[in-house]
N, C-alpha and C positions, 0 to 999 in steps of 0.2 A: 504493499499500500503505499502510495507516495505522499499522503497527509494522513493525519489522525481523523479529519473528517470523511476521507475515502472510507476508512477502517470502520468508522461508526455506521456510513451508510450501509456496507456491506454486513453489517452485524445486524441492523434492522431489516437488510432484505432478507437475510438467512431465516429470520425469525417470522417472516410471511411466506416461507417456501411451503410449508405443511398445507397451506390452503392449495398449491398446486395439485396434490392428489384430489382432491375434492374437485376442482375446477375439472381436472381431467373424467372424474366420473359422471359430470354434468355433461359434459360434452359427449360421453359415450352413447351411443345411438340404442344401446338396450333399454328397454322399458319407456314409458310415458315421461314426458319432457316435465311434465307437472309433478310428476313424482320425483323425478330427479333433481328439480328445483327445489322442492321442499326439503329433501336430503341435505343437499349442497346447505342450503339456509341453517338449518339444524345445524349442521358440520362448522359450518363459519361462526357462528355466534357461541358454540361450544368451544373452538379454537381460542376465540378472545377471551371468554371466561377463564380456560384453563391456563392462558397464557397473560393474564391480567397486568404484571406488572409492565411486562413489554407494551401491551395495549395501551396502558396509560400514559407511556413514555412517549408513544407514536401520537397519542391524541394532544400530547403536549407540545410536540414539534408540530402538529397540523394548526394548533390554536396559536402559535408565534407570531405571527402576523408578518413573517418573514418571506417576502416574496422569492428572493434568491432559494432559499432552502425549500419553498415551496415547490418551486421548478426541480431541483434536485430530487425530492421526496417522488414528484410525479417521474419524472427522467430514469430515475436509477433504483427505486424502490417498488412502487407501485405500478406504473406504468403498463409492464408486460402482463401482468397478471389482470388488471382491469381491462384492458383491451382483449385479452381471452375470454373474460366473462362477455364482455360485451359482443364477441364474435359467437358465441354460443348461444346468447338471445336473439340475436339476429338471423343465425341459422336457422332458428326455432320458427320466426317469422318468415322467412323465405319457405319453410316446409307447410307452412299455414296452422302451424301449432299455437303460435302466438300472434295477437293483433299486430297489424303491420302499419298502425298509426300510432304507434307508441315508440317513444324513442327509446331503444335497449340501454342506453347510458344513463339515463333516468331513473330507470328499474333497477340497474346495479346501483347506483348512487343511493336508492331509497335504501333497499337491503342494507347496504356497508353502513350507513350512516345511523339507521334505524337500530342495527345491532350495536353498534358504537355505543348509542343513547343508551340502551337497555344496559348495557356492562356499566358505564359511570352512573346511571341512576337507580338500579336496582334494590341500593338500600333506603332510598327514599319512596319509590313504587311498592315496595311490599307493605307499605304502613299506609298510603292512599286508600279512601274508602272508595268499594267497587273495583279495586285493580284485583283481580284475581290471579294473575301472572306473574308476580313480582317474585316470588319464590320459585317460579316454574318455568325455567329458559326453555324447555322444551314445548310448552304450551304457549309461551310469549311466539316462538318462532313459527308455530305451525298455524297461529293467528296471523301474524304477519305474512307468511305465505298465500295464507286464503286471500287476505286483502290485496296483495300484490297480482294475485292470477285473475282475481273476480271483483275487485274493485268494491265499491261501498253502495253502490246503488242496486234497488229490488232487483232480484231477476224476473224479465220480462216472461210473462205467461203465455 
């Protein structure tokens, strides 16, 4: 490594490598995409929880307000995996499995952002009235997946 920053970015990238296995499973054509998406969402959330210290470190970096660091994180840490996630969703659109009128990068952003929020706020969520998923990451993930795949509008009859 040429600099401490290069080493630091490599450590962050390495911490995110587990997600590659889950993305590969999501991109596999075996089984329904909706089921694979749900499994990916659950695995992503669990990975963030299992690695909570690094999740918090990454979030701290994301919230630093440093545009140069933001660009480095995008280009050297998250970009390849995010692009893979978006490409899988786009392939689902092209196959007719997912709506074509939705930006797949938005779907990816919503899932990742919602999972990060859950990890950071679950100590509060579990005490809020009416929140039945604060202590149940798998339930949260299933509910989030349902909303992402089906929306919030009533089903048409």
